[in-house]
N, C-alpha and C positions, 0 to 999 in steps of 0.2 A: 411765536414765530417772529413777531414784530421786533422783539428785543434782539433776536439773532441777526435779523437783517440790519438793524441799527448798528450793532457791533461790527458787522462785516463792512458796512459803509464807512464807519469810522476808521477801522483798521486799514481799509483800502487807501485812505487819505494820509495815513501816517507814514513818515519816511522810513521807519524801521521795517515796514512790511512791503516796501516797493518791489522787492524781488519776488513777492508772492501774489502779485496782482492777478495773474491768470488763475491761480488756485482759488483766490478770494472771489473772483468773478464766477467761477464754477459753483462755489458754495452758495453764492447769492442766488443763482438760478435754481439750485436744488431747494433752498429755503423758500423761494417764491412758489415753486411747484408744490411743495408740502403744504404751504399756506392755502393755496387754491384747493387742494384736495381736502384738507380739513374743513374749509368753508363749505364745500359742496356736500361733504358728509353731514355737517351740522345742519345745512339747509334740508337735506333729505330727511333727517330725524325730525326737524320742526314740522315738515309737511306730511309726516307719517300719520296714519290713522291710529297708531298706538299712542296713548296719551302720556306715557312716561313710565319710568322705572317705579316710581312710588305707587302708581295705580296698577302696575302689572304684576300679578301673582300667577301661580300655576293655573288657577281657575280662569282668570281673565285671559291668560295666554292661550289656553285651550279654546275658549270661546272665540277669540280673535282668529285663531287658525281654522276652526270649524267654519266660521263665516267666510273666510277667504277660500277654503276648499269648496264650499257650497256655491259661491259666486263663480268660481272657476269652472265647476261642473256645469252650472247653468249656461255659461257662455259656450262651453264645448258642445253641449246638447243643442243649443240654439244654432250654432254654426253647422250642425249636422242636418238641420231641416232643409228641405228643398227650397229654392228661391220662391216658388209659387205658394208656399205654405202661408196661411192667413197671418200667423204671428210675424213672419218676416215681412210680409206685405205691409202690415200695420206699423212695424218698426221703421220701415223705409218712409212711410207717410209722415211719421213723427219727426224724422230727420230732415225732411225737405223743408226749405224755407218757404214761408207763406207768400 
């Protein structure tokens, strides 16, 4: 994306492209938006619990998905407990600052 933006900046300054300034400006905005989206996607992958394609096979993918489902189920069951349930009371105590 950096190369695309550089070329657009250069072409914007060239006399041969002066009649296309508006279109070049639009393309620069699109390129910057794509760049931000790609950076956000890369950040989300880096912060993922999945360790990467090399370590991810069918077995590890199933294990990861099972753990995610179990955690989701645990959260849903916990949310179904009444506010006065001892587990919820204890969790609230742990969240309160000392």
